[in-house]
N, CA, C, O and CB atoms as a CASP TS submission, in Angstrom:
PFRMAT TS
TARGET T0000
AUTHOR 0000-0000-0000
METHOD Language model
MODEL 1
PARENT N/A
ATOM      1  N   UNK     1      -7.117   7.555  36.421  1.00  0.00           N
ATOM      2  CA  UNK     1      -7.953   7.790  35.291  1.00  0.00           C
ATOM      3  C   UNK     1      -8.793   6.557  35.047  1.00  0.00           C
ATOM      4  O   UNK     1      -8.268   5.445  35.008  1.00  0.00           O
ATOM      5  CB  UNK     1      -7.129   8.156  34.066  1.00  0.00           C
ATOM      6  N   UNK     2      -9.944   6.720  34.901  1.00  0.00           N
ATOM      7  CA  UNK     2     -10.885   5.596  34.481  1.00  0.00           C
ATOM      8  C   UNK     2     -10.898   5.227  33.080  1.00  0.00           C
ATOM      9  O   UNK     2     -11.015   6.084  32.204  1.00  0.00           O
ATOM     10  CB  UNK     2     -12.240   5.922  34.806  1.00  0.00           C
ATOM     11  N   UNK     3     -10.787   4.038  32.837  1.00  0.00           N
ATOM     12  CA  UNK     3     -10.657   3.544  31.348  1.00  0.00           C
ATOM     13  C   UNK     3     -11.724   4.048  30.513  1.00  0.00           C
ATOM     14  O   UNK     3     -11.443   4.556  29.428  1.00  0.00           O
ATOM     15  CB  UNK     3     -10.683   2.001  31.222  1.00  0.00           C
ATOM     16  N   UNK     4     -13.066   3.948  30.956  1.00  0.00           N
ATOM     17  CA  UNK     4     -14.082   4.468  30.130  1.00  0.00           C
ATOM     18  C   UNK     4     -14.076   5.874  29.924  1.00  0.00           C
ATOM     19  O   UNK     4     -14.354   6.301  28.804  1.00  0.00           O
ATOM     20  CB  UNK     4     -15.276   4.128  30.606  1.00  0.00           C
ATOM     21  N   UNK     5     -13.794   6.661  30.862  1.00  0.00           N
ATOM     22  CA  UNK     5     -13.501   8.102  30.657  1.00  0.00           C
ATOM     23  C   UNK     5     -12.366   8.399  29.531  1.00  0.00           C
ATOM     24  O   UNK     5     -12.506   9.201  28.608  1.00  0.00           O
ATOM     25  CB  UNK     5     -13.039   8.704  32.053  1.00  0.00           C
ATOM     26  N   UNK     6     -11.340   7.689  29.752  1.00  0.00           N
ATOM     27  CA  UNK     6     -10.145   7.815  28.955  1.00  0.00           C
ATOM     28  C   UNK     6     -10.623   7.573  27.384  1.00  0.00           C
ATOM     29  O   UNK     6     -10.388   8.312  26.428  1.00  0.00           O
ATOM     30  CB  UNK     6      -8.981   6.702  29.486  1.00  0.00           C
ATOM     31  N   UNK     7     -11.291   6.445  27.391  1.00  0.00           N
ATOM     32  CA  UNK     7     -11.766   5.913  25.889  1.00  0.00           C
ATOM     33  C   UNK     7     -12.618   7.136  25.294  1.00  0.00           C
ATOM     34  O   UNK     7     -12.498   7.496  24.123  1.00  0.00           O
ATOM     35  CB  UNK     7     -12.830   4.369  25.959  1.00  0.00           C
ATOM     36  N   UNK     8     -13.408   7.683  26.124  1.00  0.00           N
ATOM     37  CA  UNK     8     -14.254   8.868  25.626  1.00  0.00           C
ATOM     38  C   UNK     8     -13.362  10.048  25.205  1.00  0.00           C
ATOM     39  O   UNK     8     -13.525  10.553  24.095  1.00  0.00           O
ATOM     40  CB  UNK     8     -15.268   9.369  26.769  1.00  0.00           C
ATOM     41  N   UNK     9     -12.463  10.486  26.019  1.00  0.00           N
ATOM     42  CA  UNK     9     -11.581  11.473  25.542  1.00  0.00           C
ATOM     43  C   UNK     9     -10.779  11.153  24.403  1.00  0.00           C
ATOM     44  O   UNK     9     -10.483  12.066  23.633  1.00  0.00           O
ATOM     45  CB  UNK     9     -10.769  11.843  26.513  1.00  0.00           C
ATOM     46  N   UNK    10     -10.355   9.893  24.166  1.00  0.00           N
ATOM     47  CA  UNK    10      -9.667   9.434  22.975  1.00  0.00           C
ATOM     48  C   UNK    10     -10.556   9.647  21.772  1.00  0.00           C
ATOM     49  O   UNK    10     -10.178  10.191  20.735  1.00  0.00           O
ATOM     50  CB  UNK    10      -9.266   7.959  23.102  1.00  0.00           C
ATOM     51  N   UNK    11     -11.752   9.180  21.991  1.00  0.00           N
ATOM     52  CA  UNK    11     -12.663   9.271  20.762  1.00  0.00           C
ATOM     53  C   UNK    11     -12.961  10.730  20.471  1.00  0.00           C
ATOM     54  O   UNK    11     -13.126  11.063  19.297  1.00  0.00           O
ATOM     55  CB  UNK    11     -14.047   8.475  20.981  1.00  0.00           C
ATOM     56  N   UNK    12     -13.048  11.681  21.503  1.00  0.00           N
ATOM     57  CA  UNK    12     -13.357  13.020  21.173  1.00  0.00           C
ATOM     58  C   UNK    12     -12.147  13.763  20.638  1.00  0.00           C
ATOM     59  O   UNK    12     -12.293  14.477  19.646  1.00  0.00           O
ATOM     60  CB  UNK    12     -13.911  13.709  22.353  1.00  0.00           C
ATOM     61  N   UNK    13     -10.934  13.644  21.236  1.00  0.00           N
ATOM     62  CA  UNK    13      -9.773  14.521  21.085  1.00  0.00           C
ATOM     63  C   UNK    13      -8.677  13.713  20.291  1.00  0.00           C
ATOM     64  O   UNK    13      -7.814  14.345  19.683  1.00  0.00           O
ATOM     65  CB  UNK    13      -9.229  15.015  22.536  1.00  0.00           C
ATOM     66  N   UNK    14      -8.683  12.476  20.278  1.00  0.00           N
ATOM     67  CA  UNK    14      -7.563  11.638  19.738  1.00  0.00           C
ATOM     68  C   UNK    14      -6.510  11.473  20.644  1.00  0.00           C
ATOM     69  O   UNK    14      -6.148  12.388  21.384  1.00  0.00           O
ATOM     70  CB  UNK    14      -7.002  12.175  18.535  1.00  0.00           C
ATOM     71  N   UNK    15      -5.879  10.110  20.630  1.00  0.00           N
ATOM     72  CA  UNK    15      -4.932   9.829  21.634  1.00  0.00           C
ATOM     73  C   UNK    15      -3.652  10.538  21.476  1.00  0.00           C
ATOM     74  O   UNK    15      -2.936  10.709  22.463  1.00  0.00           O
ATOM     75  CB  UNK    15      -4.697   8.451  21.688  1.00  0.00           C
ATOM     76  N   UNK    16      -3.290  10.986  20.253  1.00  0.00           N
ATOM     77  CA  UNK    16      -2.102  11.901  20.097  1.00  0.00           C
ATOM     78  C   UNK    16      -2.131  13.153  20.690  1.00  0.00           C
ATOM     79  O   UNK    16      -1.074  13.635  21.098  1.00  0.00           O
ATOM     80  CB  UNK    16      -1.842  12.152  18.805  1.00  0.00           C
ATOM     81  N   UNK    17      -3.262  13.804  20.812  1.00  0.00           N
ATOM     82  CA  UNK    17      -3.556  14.946  21.487  1.00  0.00           C
ATOM     83  C   UNK    17      -3.341  14.958  23.001  1.00  0.00           C
ATOM     84  O   UNK    17      -2.839  15.919  23.583  1.00  0.00           O
ATOM     85  CB  UNK    17      -4.841  15.244  21.197  1.00  0.00           C
ATOM     86  N   UNK    18      -3.776  13.767  23.646  1.00  0.00           N
ATOM     87  CA  UNK    18      -3.707  13.574  25.083  1.00  0.00           C
ATOM     88  C   UNK    18      -2.474  13.333  25.578  1.00  0.00           C
ATOM     89  O   UNK    18      -2.303  13.526  26.782  1.00  0.00           O
ATOM     90  CB  UNK    18      -4.480  12.583  25.503  1.00  0.00           C
ATOM     91  N   UNK    19      -1.299  12.835  24.700  1.00  0.00           N
ATOM     92  CA  UNK    19      -0.033  12.531  25.312  1.00  0.00           C
ATOM     93  C   UNK    19       0.797  13.850  25.433  1.00  0.00           C
ATOM     94  O   UNK    19       0.970  14.576  24.454  1.00  0.00           O
ATOM     95  CB  UNK    19       0.730  11.439  24.475  1.00  0.00           C
ATOM     96  N   UNK    20       1.261  14.109  26.566  1.00  0.00           N
ATOM     97  CA  UNK    20       2.097  15.281  26.969  1.00  0.00           C
ATOM     98  C   UNK    20       3.456  14.958  26.672  1.00  0.00           C
ATOM     99  O   UNK    20       4.132  14.439  27.560  1.00  0.00           O
ATOM    100  CB  UNK    20       1.965  15.659  28.443  1.00  0.00           C
ATOM    101  N   UNK    21       4.047  15.231  25.343  1.00  0.00           N
ATOM    102  CA  UNK    21       5.269  14.967  24.987  1.00  0.00           C
ATOM    103  C   UNK    21       6.409  15.858  25.560  1.00  0.00           C
ATOM    104  O   UNK    21       7.591  15.605  25.327  1.00  0.00           O
ATOM    105  CB  UNK    21       5.250  14.980  23.665  1.00  0.00           C
ATOM    106  N   UNK    22       6.033  16.844  26.270  1.00  0.00           N
ATOM    107  CA  UNK    22       6.931  17.671  26.905  1.00  0.00           C
ATOM    108  C   UNK    22       7.307  17.356  28.374  1.00  0.00           C
ATOM    109  O   UNK    22       8.248  17.889  28.962  1.00  0.00           O
ATOM    110  CB  UNK    22       6.413  18.941  26.816  1.00  0.00           C
ATOM    111  N   UNK    23       6.429  16.387  28.928  1.00  0.00           N
ATOM    112  CA  UNK    23       6.576  16.130  30.288  1.00  0.00           C
ATOM    113  C   UNK    23       7.703  14.961  30.566  1.00  0.00           C
ATOM    114  O   UNK    23       8.116  14.209  29.684  1.00  0.00           O
ATOM    115  CB  UNK    23       5.166  15.746  30.842  1.00  0.00           C
ATOM    116  N   UNK    24       8.090  14.938  31.815  1.00  0.00           N
ATOM    117  CA  UNK    24       9.143  13.975  32.128  1.00  0.00           C
ATOM    118  C   UNK    24       8.655  12.495  32.001  1.00  0.00           C
ATOM    119  O   UNK    24       9.418  11.573  31.712  1.00  0.00           O
ATOM    120  CB  UNK    24       9.664  14.240  33.557  1.00  0.00           C
ATOM    121  N   UNK    25       7.270  12.341  32.250  1.00  0.00           N
ATOM    122  CA  UNK    25       6.801  10.917  32.159  1.00  0.00           C
ATOM    123  C   UNK    25       6.927  10.384  30.647  1.00  0.00           C
ATOM    124  O   UNK    25       7.231   9.213  30.424  1.00  0.00           O
ATOM    125  CB  UNK    25       5.240  10.815  32.674  1.00  0.00           C
ATOM    126  N   UNK    26       6.694  11.249  29.694  1.00  0.00           N
ATOM    127  CA  UNK    26       7.022  10.796  28.259  1.00  0.00           C
ATOM    128  C   UNK    26       8.378  10.605  27.984  1.00  0.00           C
ATOM    129  O   UNK    26       8.758   9.643  27.317  1.00  0.00           O
ATOM    130  CB  UNK    26       6.562  11.724  27.271  1.00  0.00           C
ATOM    131  N   UNK    27       9.243  11.558  28.508  1.00  0.00           N
ATOM    132  CA  UNK    27      10.665  11.399  28.215  1.00  0.00           C
ATOM    133  C   UNK    27      11.331  10.235  28.805  1.00  0.00           C
ATOM    134  O   UNK    27      12.402   9.805  28.377  1.00  0.00           O
ATOM    135  CB  UNK    27      11.365  12.541  28.631  1.00  0.00           C
ATOM    136  N   UNK    28      10.611   9.666  29.913  1.00  0.00           N
ATOM    137  CA  UNK    28      11.108   8.458  30.563  1.00  0.00           C
ATOM    138  C   UNK    28      10.632   7.236  29.675  1.00  0.00           C
ATOM    139  O   UNK    28      11.168   6.146  29.875  1.00  0.00           O
ATOM    140  CB  UNK    28      10.561   8.355  32.100  1.00  0.00           C
ATOM    141  N   UNK    29       9.813   7.341  28.864  1.00  0.00           N
ATOM    142  CA  UNK    29       9.368   6.216  27.953  1.00  0.00           C
ATOM    143  C   UNK    29      10.623   5.625  27.209  1.00  0.00           C
ATOM    144  O   UNK    29      11.477   6.423  26.821  1.00  0.00           O
ATOM    145  CB  UNK    29       8.262   6.755  26.862  1.00  0.00           C
ATOM    146  N   UNK    30      10.767   4.452  27.014  1.00  0.00           N
ATOM    147  CA  UNK    30      12.064   3.918  26.149  1.00  0.00           C
ATOM    148  C   UNK    30      11.731   4.340  24.633  1.00  0.00           C
ATOM    149  O   UNK    30      10.595   4.579  24.225  1.00  0.00           O
ATOM    150  CB  UNK    30      12.296   2.073  26.262  1.00  0.00           C
ATOM    151  N   UNK    31      12.705   4.385  23.998  1.00  0.00           N
ATOM    152  CA  UNK    31      12.722   4.754  22.538  1.00  0.00           C
ATOM    153  C   UNK    31      11.848   3.948  21.755  1.00  0.00           C
ATOM    154  O   UNK    31      11.164   4.386  20.830  1.00  0.00           O
ATOM    155  CB  UNK    31      14.057   4.648  21.953  1.00  0.00           C
ATOM    156  N   UNK    32      11.886   2.537  22.209  1.00  0.00           N
ATOM    157  CA  UNK    32      11.003   1.549  21.544  1.00  0.00           C
ATOM    158  C   UNK    32       9.391   1.918  21.971  1.00  0.00           C
ATOM    159  O   UNK    32       8.492   1.873  21.131  1.00  0.00           O
ATOM    160  CB  UNK    32      11.477  -0.058  22.053  1.00  0.00           C
ATOM    161  N   UNK    33       9.190   2.234  23.179  1.00  0.00           N
ATOM    162  CA  UNK    33       7.786   2.697  23.370  1.00  0.00           C
ATOM    163  C   UNK    33       7.313   3.717  22.598  1.00  0.00           C
ATOM    164  O   UNK    33       6.247   3.694  21.982  1.00  0.00           O
ATOM    165  CB  UNK    33       7.567   3.092  24.602  1.00  0.00           C
ATOM    166  N   UNK    34       8.215   4.742  22.633  1.00  0.00           N
ATOM    167  CA  UNK    34       7.784   6.015  21.797  1.00  0.00           C
ATOM    168  C   UNK    34       7.657   5.771  20.200  1.00  0.00           C
ATOM    169  O   UNK    34       6.819   6.350  19.510  1.00  0.00           O
ATOM    170  CB  UNK    34       8.911   7.209  22.030  1.00  0.00           C
ATOM    171  N   UNK    35       8.579   4.858  19.714  1.00  0.00           N
ATOM    172  CA  UNK    35       8.512   4.620  18.320  1.00  0.00           C
ATOM    173  C   UNK    35       7.235   3.784  17.935  1.00  0.00           C
ATOM    174  O   UNK    35       6.698   3.939  16.838  1.00  0.00           O
ATOM    175  CB  UNK    35       9.791   3.915  17.880  1.00  0.00           C
ATOM    176  N   UNK    36       6.759   2.878  18.887  1.00  0.00           N
ATOM    177  CA  UNK    36       5.678   1.976  18.558  1.00  0.00           C
ATOM    178  C   UNK    36       4.380   2.535  19.217  1.00  0.00           C
ATOM    179  O   UNK    36       3.444   1.746  19.352  1.00  0.00           O
ATOM    180  CB  UNK    36       6.006   0.496  19.049  1.00  0.00           C
ATOM    181  N   UNK    37       4.250   3.703  19.600  1.00  0.00           N
ATOM    182  CA  UNK    37       2.941   4.285  20.081  1.00  0.00           C
ATOM    183  C   UNK    37       1.857   4.208  19.084  1.00  0.00           C
ATOM    184  O   UNK    37       1.947   4.745  17.979  1.00  0.00           O
ATOM    185  CB  UNK    37       3.100   5.722  20.467  1.00  0.00           C
ATOM    186  N   UNK    38       0.841   3.540  19.480  1.00  0.00           N
ATOM    187  CA  UNK    38      -0.385   3.560  18.662  1.00  0.00           C
ATOM    188  C   UNK    38      -1.522   3.736  19.701  1.00  0.00           C
ATOM    189  O   UNK    38      -1.298   3.899  20.901  1.00  0.00           O
ATOM    190  CB  UNK    38      -0.562   2.192  17.749  1.00  0.00           C
ATOM    191  N   UNK    39      -2.750   3.693  19.155  1.00  0.00           N
ATOM    192  CA  UNK    39      -3.833   3.985  20.163  1.00  0.00           C
ATOM    193  C   UNK    39      -3.918   3.066  21.265  1.00  0.00           C
ATOM    194  O   UNK    39      -4.065   3.473  22.418  1.00  0.00           O
ATOM    195  CB  UNK    39      -5.130   4.002  19.546  1.00  0.00           C
ATOM    196  N   UNK    40      -3.822   1.702  20.935  1.00  0.00           N
ATOM    197  CA  UNK    40      -3.849   0.772  22.171  1.00  0.00           C
ATOM    198  C   UNK    40      -2.718   0.989  23.148  1.00  0.00           C
ATOM    199  O   UNK    40      -2.953   1.153  24.345  1.00  0.00           O
ATOM    200  CB  UNK    40      -3.790  -0.702  21.736  1.00  0.00           C
ATOM    201  N   UNK    41      -1.506   0.992  22.659  1.00  0.00           N
ATOM    202  CA  UNK    41      -0.369   1.163  23.559  1.00  0.00           C
ATOM    203  C   UNK    41      -0.445   2.466  24.340  1.00  0.00           C
ATOM    204  O   UNK    41      -0.072   2.466  25.513  1.00  0.00           O
ATOM    205  CB  UNK    41       0.924   1.112  22.778  1.00  0.00           C
ATOM    206  N   UNK    42      -0.961   3.718  23.699  1.00  0.00           N
ATOM    207  CA  UNK    42      -1.010   4.905  24.252  1.00  0.00           C
ATOM    208  C   UNK    42      -2.048   4.853  25.415  1.00  0.00           C
ATOM    209  O   UNK    42      -1.770   5.396  26.484  1.00  0.00           O
ATOM    210  CB  UNK    42      -1.298   5.909  23.217  1.00  0.00           C
ATOM    211  N   UNK    43      -3.215   4.225  25.236  1.00  0.00           N
ATOM    212  CA  UNK    43      -4.202   4.182  26.249  1.00  0.00           C
ATOM    213  C   UNK    43      -3.718   3.349  27.385  1.00  0.00           C
ATOM    214  O   UNK    43      -4.028   3.695  28.525  1.00  0.00           O
ATOM    215  CB  UNK    43      -5.487   3.668  25.719  1.00  0.00           C
ATOM    216  N   UNK    44      -2.914   2.178  27.171  1.00  0.00           N
ATOM    217  CA  UNK    44      -2.336   1.405  28.109  1.00  0.00           C
ATOM    218  C   UNK    44      -1.399   2.247  29.016  1.00  0.00           C
ATOM    219  O   UNK    44      -1.430   2.183  30.245  1.00  0.00           O
ATOM    220  CB  UNK    44      -1.645   0.304  27.446  1.00  0.00           C
ATOM    221  N   UNK    45      -0.512   3.090  28.259  1.00  0.00           N
ATOM    222  CA  UNK    45       0.410   3.885  29.002  1.00  0.00           C
ATOM    223  C   UNK    45      -0.321   4.899  29.814  1.00  0.00           C
ATOM    224  O   UNK    45      -0.002   5.048  30.994  1.00  0.00           O
ATOM    225  CB  UNK    45       1.391   4.540  28.102  1.00  0.00           C
ATOM    226  N   UNK    46      -1.282   5.614  29.278  1.00  0.00           N
ATOM    227  CA  UNK    46      -1.962   6.585  30.013  1.00  0.00           C
ATOM    228  C   UNK    46      -2.732   6.064  31.152  1.00  0.00           C
ATOM    229  O   UNK    46      -2.975   6.823  32.090  1.00  0.00           O
ATOM    230  CB  UNK    46      -2.800   7.295  29.174  1.00  0.00           C
ATOM    231  N   UNK    47      -3.165   4.765  31.164  1.00  0.00           N
ATOM    232  CA  UNK    47      -3.923   4.253  32.338  1.00  0.00           C
ATOM    233  C   UNK    47      -2.905   3.886  33.432  1.00  0.00           C
ATOM    234  O   UNK    47      -3.148   4.016  34.632  1.00  0.00           O
ATOM    235  CB  UNK    47      -4.829   2.981  31.948  1.00  0.00           C
ATOM    236  N   UNK    48      -1.675   3.389  32.898  1.00  0.00           N
ATOM    237  CA  UNK    48      -0.533   3.075  33.969  1.00  0.00           C
ATOM    238  C   UNK    48      -0.010   4.357  34.513  1.00  0.00           C
ATOM    239  O   UNK    48       0.261   4.454  35.710  1.00  0.00           O
ATOM    240  CB  UNK    48       0.733   2.241  33.333  1.00  0.00           C
ATOM    241  N   UNK    49       0.155   5.433  33.606  1.00  0.00           N
ATOM    242  CA  UNK    49       0.843   6.617  34.074  1.00  0.00           C
ATOM    243  C   UNK    49       0.034   7.874  33.718  1.00  0.00           C
ATOM    244  O   UNK    49       0.375   8.600  32.785  1.00  0.00           O
ATOM    245  CB  UNK    49       2.260   6.687  33.470  1.00  0.00           C
ATOM    246  N   UNK    50      -1.093   8.126  34.514  1.00  0.00           N
ATOM    247  CA  UNK    50      -1.903   9.245  34.200  1.00  0.00           C
ATOM    248  C   UNK    50      -1.117  10.614  34.110  1.00  0.00           C
ATOM    249  O   UNK    50      -1.668  11.555  33.539  1.00  0.00           O
ATOM    250  CB  UNK    50      -2.979   9.328  35.228  1.00  0.00           C
ATOM    251  N   UNK    51       0.073  10.755  34.619  1.00  0.00           N
ATOM    252  CA  UNK    51       0.820  12.020  34.486  1.00  0.00           C
ATOM    253  C   UNK    51       1.204  12.403  33.062  1.00  0.00           C
ATOM    254  O   UNK    51       1.594  13.513  32.699  1.00  0.00           O
ATOM    255  CB  UNK    51       2.056  11.942  35.297  1.00  0.00           C
ATOM    256  N   UNK    52       1.033  11.303  32.300  1.00  0.00           N
ATOM    257  CA  UNK    52       1.587  11.680  30.819  1.00  0.00           C
ATOM    258  C   UNK    52       0.380  12.245  30.091  1.00  0.00           C
ATOM    259  O   UNK    52       0.512  12.549  28.905  1.00  0.00           O
ATOM    260  CB  UNK    52       2.225  10.311  29.923  1.00  0.00           C
ATOM    261  N   UNK    53      -0.733  12.405  30.675  1.00  0.00           N
ATOM    262  CA  UNK    53      -1.900  13.094  30.079  1.00  0.00           C
ATOM    263  C   UNK    53      -1.792  14.544  30.234  1.00  0.00           C
ATOM    264  O   UNK    53      -1.499  15.068  31.309  1.00  0.00           O
ATOM    265  CB  UNK    53      -3.187  12.634  30.686  1.00  0.00           C
ATOM    266  N   UNK    54      -2.042  15.223  29.107  1.00  0.00           N
ATOM    267  CA  UNK    54      -2.028  16.697  28.992  1.00  0.00           C
ATOM    268  C   UNK    54      -3.316  16.978  30.075  1.00  0.00           C
ATOM    269  O   UNK    54      -4.239  16.188  30.274  1.00  0.00           O
ATOM    270  CB  UNK    54      -2.273  17.304  27.233  1.00  0.00           C
ATOM    271  N   UNK    55      -3.141  18.285  30.712  1.00  0.00           N
ATOM    272  CA  UNK    55      -4.228  18.638  31.709  1.00  0.00           C
ATOM    273  C   UNK    55      -4.390  20.114  31.371  1.00  0.00           C
ATOM    274  O   UNK    55      -3.603  20.729  30.651  1.00  0.00           O
ATOM    275  CB  UNK    55      -3.831  18.348  33.360  1.00  0.00           C
ATOM    276  N   UNK    56      -5.446  20.621  31.932  1.00  0.00           N
ATOM    277  CA  UNK    56      -6.560  19.962  32.260  1.00  0.00           C
ATOM    278  C   UNK    56      -7.409  19.417  31.257  1.00  0.00           C
ATOM    279  O   UNK    56      -7.323  19.849  30.108  1.00  0.00           O
ATOM    280  CB  UNK    56      -7.223  20.694  32.962  1.00  0.00           C
ATOM    281  N   UNK    57      -8.300  18.432  31.582  1.00  0.00           N
ATOM    282  CA  UNK    57      -9.327  17.762  30.762  1.00  0.00           C
ATOM    283  C   UNK    57     -10.658  18.329  31.220  1.00  0.00           C
ATOM    284  O   UNK    57     -10.941  18.336  32.418  1.00  0.00           O
ATOM    285  CB  UNK    57      -9.282  16.164  30.907  1.00  0.00           C
ATOM    286  N   UNK    58     -11.458  18.791  30.323  1.00  0.00           N
ATOM    287  CA  UNK    58     -12.768  19.479  30.798  1.00  0.00           C
ATOM    288  C   UNK    58     -13.785  18.987  29.807  1.00  0.00           C
ATOM    289  O   UNK    58     -13.611  18.893  28.592  1.00  0.00           O
ATOM    290  CB  UNK    58     -12.702  21.175  30.820  1.00  0.00           C
ATOM    291  N   UNK    59     -14.923  18.669  30.519  1.00  0.00           N
ATOM    292  CA  UNK    59     -16.142  18.337  29.664  1.00  0.00           C
ATOM    293  C   UNK    59     -17.056  19.373  30.070  1.00  0.00           C
ATOM    294  O   UNK    59     -17.247  19.497  31.280  1.00  0.00           O
ATOM    295  CB  UNK    59     -16.778  16.843  29.872  1.00  0.00           C
ATOM    296  N   UNK    60     -17.658  20.145  29.263  1.00  0.00           N
ATOM    297  CA  UNK    60     -18.599  21.221  29.622  1.00  0.00           C
ATOM    298  C   UNK    60     -19.739  21.214  28.646  1.00  0.00           C
ATOM    299  O   UNK    60     -19.486  21.359  27.450  1.00  0.00           O
ATOM    300  CB  UNK    60     -17.905  22.609  29.635  1.00  0.00           C
ATOM    301  N   UNK    61     -20.963  21.059  29.056  1.00  0.00           N
ATOM    302  CA  UNK    61     -21.998  21.063  28.121  1.00  0.00           C
ATOM    303  C   UNK    61     -21.901  20.329  26.851  1.00  0.00           C
ATOM    304  O   UNK    61     -22.302  20.764  25.772  1.00  0.00           O
ATOM    305  CB  UNK    61     -22.235  22.281  27.834  1.00  0.00           C
ATOM    306  N   UNK    62     -21.324  19.144  27.055  1.00  0.00           N
ATOM    307  CA  UNK    62     -21.158  18.170  25.890  1.00  0.00           C
ATOM    308  C   UNK    62     -19.917  18.403  25.096  1.00  0.00           C
ATOM    309  O   UNK    62     -19.635  17.619  24.190  1.00  0.00           O
ATOM    310  CB  UNK    62     -22.344  18.257  24.929  1.00  0.00           C
ATOM    311  N   UNK    63     -19.195  19.369  25.356  1.00  0.00           N
ATOM    312  CA  UNK    63     -18.018  19.758  24.660  1.00  0.00           C
ATOM    313  C   UNK    63     -16.751  19.210  25.393  1.00  0.00           C
ATOM    314  O   UNK    63     -16.779  19.191  26.623  1.00  0.00           O
ATOM    315  CB  UNK    63     -17.978  21.292  24.532  1.00  0.00           C
ATOM    316  N   UNK    64     -15.693  18.783  24.761  1.00  0.00           N
ATOM    317  CA  UNK    64     -14.474  18.436  25.301  1.00  0.00           C
ATOM    318  C   UNK    64     -13.225  19.353  25.036  1.00  0.00           C
ATOM    319  O   UNK    64     -12.972  19.756  23.900  1.00  0.00           O
ATOM    320  CB  UNK    64     -14.222  17.162  24.846  1.00  0.00           C
ATOM    321  N   UNK    65     -12.492  19.652  26.077  1.00  0.00           N
ATOM    322  CA  UNK    65     -11.430  20.668  26.033  1.00  0.00           C
ATOM    323  C   UNK    65     -10.295  19.941  26.578  1.00  0.00           C
ATOM    324  O   UNK    65     -10.410  19.056  27.426  1.00  0.00           O
ATOM    325  CB  UNK    65     -11.744  22.005  26.835  1.00  0.00           C
ATOM    326  N   UNK    66      -9.100  20.367  26.030  1.00  0.00           N
ATOM    327  CA  UNK    66      -7.836  19.773  26.542  1.00  0.00           C
ATOM    328  C   UNK    66      -6.811  21.047  26.666  1.00  0.00           C
ATOM    329  O   UNK    66      -6.578  21.822  25.739  1.00  0.00           O
ATOM    330  CB  UNK    66      -7.249  18.531  25.473  1.00  0.00           C
ATOM    331  N   UNK    67      -6.319  21.113  27.797  1.00  0.00           N
ATOM    332  CA  UNK    67      -5.252  22.223  28.156  1.00  0.00           C
ATOM    333  C   UNK    67      -5.994  23.421  28.574  1.00  0.00           C
ATOM    334  O   UNK    67      -7.210  23.500  28.402  1.00  0.00           O
ATOM    335  CB  UNK    67      -4.263  22.621  26.909  1.00  0.00           C
ATOM    336  N   UNK    68      -5.268  24.401  29.143  1.00  0.00           N
ATOM    337  CA  UNK    68      -5.862  25.655  29.650  1.00  0.00           C
ATOM    338  C   UNK    68      -5.356  26.792  28.799  1.00  0.00           C
ATOM    339  O   UNK    68      -4.161  27.042  28.648  1.00  0.00           O
ATOM    340  CB  UNK    68      -5.515  25.899  31.162  1.00  0.00           C
ATOM    341  N   UNK    69      -6.350  27.462  28.253  1.00  0.00           N
ATOM    342  CA  UNK    69      -6.139  28.703  27.531  1.00  0.00           C
ATOM    343  C   UNK    69      -7.168  29.572  28.194  1.00  0.00           C
ATOM    344  O   UNK    69      -8.358  29.267  28.281  1.00  0.00           O
ATOM    345  CB  UNK    69      -6.307  28.587  25.912  1.00  0.00           C
ATOM    346  N   UNK    70      -6.574  30.786  28.700  1.00  0.00           N
ATOM    347  CA  UNK    70      -7.348  31.681  29.608  1.00  0.00           C
ATOM    348  C   UNK    70      -8.567  32.271  28.765  1.00  0.00           C
ATOM    349  O   UNK    70      -9.698  32.344  29.247  1.00  0.00           O
ATOM    350  CB  UNK    70      -6.375  32.895  30.211  1.00  0.00           C
ATOM    351  N   UNK    71      -8.275  32.663  27.548  1.00  0.00           N
ATOM    352  CA  UNK    71      -9.442  33.101  26.799  1.00  0.00           C
ATOM    353  C   UNK    71     -10.471  32.194  26.484  1.00  0.00           C
ATOM    354  O   UNK    71     -11.649  32.534  26.369  1.00  0.00           O
ATOM    355  CB  UNK    71      -9.072  33.606  25.664  1.00  0.00           C
ATOM    356  N   UNK    72     -10.032  30.995  26.335  1.00  0.00           N
ATOM    357  CA  UNK    72     -11.101  29.825  25.930  1.00  0.00           C
ATOM    358  C   UNK    72     -11.903  29.601  27.162  1.00  0.00           C
ATOM    359  O   UNK    72     -13.128  29.496  27.097  1.00  0.00           O
ATOM    360  CB  UNK    72     -10.382  28.324  25.441  1.00  0.00           C
ATOM    361  N   UNK    73     -11.238  29.522  28.302  1.00  0.00           N
ATOM    362  CA  UNK    73     -12.036  29.283  29.539  1.00  0.00           C
ATOM    363  C   UNK    73     -12.955  30.388  29.935  1.00  0.00           C
ATOM    364  O   UNK    73     -14.004  30.121  30.522  1.00  0.00           O
ATOM    365  CB  UNK    73     -11.142  29.028  30.669  1.00  0.00           C
ATOM    366  N   UNK    74     -12.614  31.635  29.643  1.00  0.00           N
ATOM    367  CA  UNK    74     -13.341  32.728  29.873  1.00  0.00           C
ATOM    368  C   UNK    74     -14.568  32.719  28.973  1.00  0.00           C
ATOM    369  O   UNK    74     -15.654  33.106  29.404  1.00  0.00           O
ATOM    370  CB  UNK    74     -12.518  33.900  29.705  1.00  0.00           C
ATOM    371  N   UNK    75     -14.416  32.307  27.801  1.00  0.00           N
ATOM    372  CA  UNK    75     -15.623  32.152  26.922  1.00  0.00           C
ATOM    373  C   UNK    75     -16.554  30.955  27.376  1.00  0.00           C
ATOM    374  O   UNK    75     -17.781  31.053  27.383  1.00  0.00           O
ATOM    375  CB  UNK    75     -15.152  31.915  25.421  1.00  0.00           C
ATOM    376  N   UNK    76     -15.889  29.857  27.741  1.00  0.00           N
ATOM    377  CA  UNK    76     -16.604  28.649  28.171  1.00  0.00           C
ATOM    378  C   UNK    76     -17.571  29.053  29.345  1.00  0.00           C
ATOM    379  O   UNK    76     -18.753  28.712  29.374  1.00  0.00           O
ATOM    380  CB  UNK    76     -15.560  27.498  28.629  1.00  0.00           C
ATOM    381  N   UNK    77     -16.934  29.839  30.343  1.00  0.00           N
ATOM    382  CA  UNK    77     -17.840  29.953  31.649  1.00  0.00           C
ATOM    383  C   UNK    77     -18.416  31.356  31.693  1.00  0.00           C
ATOM    384  O   UNK    77     -18.794  31.867  32.747  1.00  0.00           O
ATOM    385  CB  UNK    77     -16.979  29.673  33.069  1.00  0.00           C
ATOM    386  N   UNK    78     -18.476  32.032  30.379  1.00  0.00           N
ATOM    387  CA  UNK    78     -19.006  33.428  30.585  1.00  0.00           C
ATOM    388  C   UNK    78     -20.524  33.298  30.655  1.00  0.00           C
ATOM    389  O   UNK    78     -21.223  34.297  30.820  1.00  0.00           O
ATOM    390  CB  UNK    78     -18.559  34.453  29.388  1.00  0.00           C
TER
END
């Protein structure tokens, strides 16, 4: 993950939305890391561990999308 692209997604979607709290990468964080998550620490963690980012990330015609929803993708690409 490129830092500039990540910053753009954070600005558009918020860092909280980008963190996949159901994944094993998040669960492997220490309790201290989880308790002290803020934008700066979340960005650093996402850059070091891209698997923690929810996927897919999509930019289409200037709009930003996070996660896969079949109906949403059908509408986007209709």
